[in-house]
N, C-alpha and C positions, 0 to 999 in steps of 0.2 A: 742707074746708080751713079754714073758719072755726072749727070745733070744735078742730082741731089747734092753731090759733093761740091759742085761749082756754086750752087745756090747757098749752101751752108757757108762756104768760104766768102761769098759776096756779102752775106748777112752778118758775118763776123761771129756767128754762133759756133760754139764748140762742136766739132764734128761728131764726137761720141754722143752728145746730147741729141743731135738731129737723128742719128741712126737709131738710137734707143727709142726715141719717140716714134719713128717709123715702124720699128719692130713691134712696139706695144700696140700701135694702131692695127697692124696686120694680124697680130694674135687675137685682138678683140673682134676683128671682122671674121676670122676663122672660127672663133668660138660661137659667134652669132649664127654662122652658117650651120655649124654642127647642131646647135640647139634646135634650129628649124628642121634641118634635114633628118636628124636622128630622133627628134622628139625628146631631147634631153631636158631635164628640169634643172634650172639654175637656182640655187638656194643660198641666201645670205643668212648666216647665223650670228646674231649679235647678243652677247651676254656680258654682264659686268664681271664675270669670272672668265677671263680669256682662255684658261685651260679647259673649262667646261665647254666653251664655244668651239674650240678646236676638236675636242673629243666628239662632240655632236656632229660637226662637219665631217670628220674622218669616218664616222659610222655611216653617214649619208653617202659619202664617196664610195665606200665599200659596196653599197647597194646600187650604185650606178648613177647617182646624182652628181652634178657639178656643184660642189658646195664650197663656200668660202666662209671664214670665220673672222670675228673681230670683236673688240670691246668698245670701239668707237663707231658710231653710226656713219654710214655713207649712203648717199641717195642711191636707191636701186635703179638698175637699168631696166629696159623694157623686158617683160616676161620673167623677171626674177621674183622668186617667192621669198619673203622676208620672215624669218623666225626671230622674234624680238623679246628680250627679257625686259619685263616691265620696270625693273630697277633702273634702267637707263633713261626712262622717260623724263625724269626731272632735269636731265642734263641736255635735253634737246633744244636747239634754237627754234625760232618760229618757222623758218624755212625747212629745217629738218623735220619738224613735226608735221608740216604740210606734206612733205615728200613721203613720210611714213604713212600718213593717213591715206594718201592716194594709192599706196601699195597694198592696203588692206592686209596688214601683217597677221601672222599667227603669233599670238602673245603667249609667252611662257613665264610663269611666276610661281613663287612659293606662297603668294598671298591669295586668300580665299574670301576676303571681305568685300562688301558691296562697293566701297570706295575704289578699290583696285579694279573691280569689274567696270565701274563707271569710267575710270581713266582709260582702260582698254577700249571701251566703246567709243570714247572720245577720240581715240587714235584710229578708229575705223577697223578694229580687229575683226578678222574673218573667223577666228577661233580663239579660245581661251583655255590653255592647258596648264594644269597645276603640277609643279615639280614635286618629286622627280617624274620626268616624262619618259615612258618606255619608247624606244626607237620605232616600234611598229605603230604606236599611236601617233607619233609625230609624222611618220610617213603617210598614214591615212589622212591626216590634216593637210599635208603638203599636196597630196593627190587631189583632195577636195578643192583646195585653193587653185590648183592648175585647171581643174575642170571648170571652175567659175570663170577663169580667163577665156576659156574656149567657148563658153556659152554666150 
């Protein structure tokens, strides 16, 4: 710790920023170890309705999943399952679209038309669920997606 403080002081970086960065890195490493050691599933839930995204993530957490919610896309980490509301697709940058496609997301949407299904396919969707989605149906899709990663 003393060495970190000396380095931060020498770099002129605010001490609290350095320590918070180190703490964040340590927590991310611990989470990665838990995911592997305990077989936990990490799930990212993205929905244009932030409240709905959080309710879904909360339901998944109650079932033992490590779930995070948001209304703005962030690139998934290794072994994270992405649940993605198709309504957000129009706002993705080219790099975000590529990251999402690589993650093979579970797409959820209220749309049932062929065009929406084509957009989902273009995003590399592993599954296409029509809202409202029951939690047990979503859990089955997440488990299928996790099994694909292990195969």
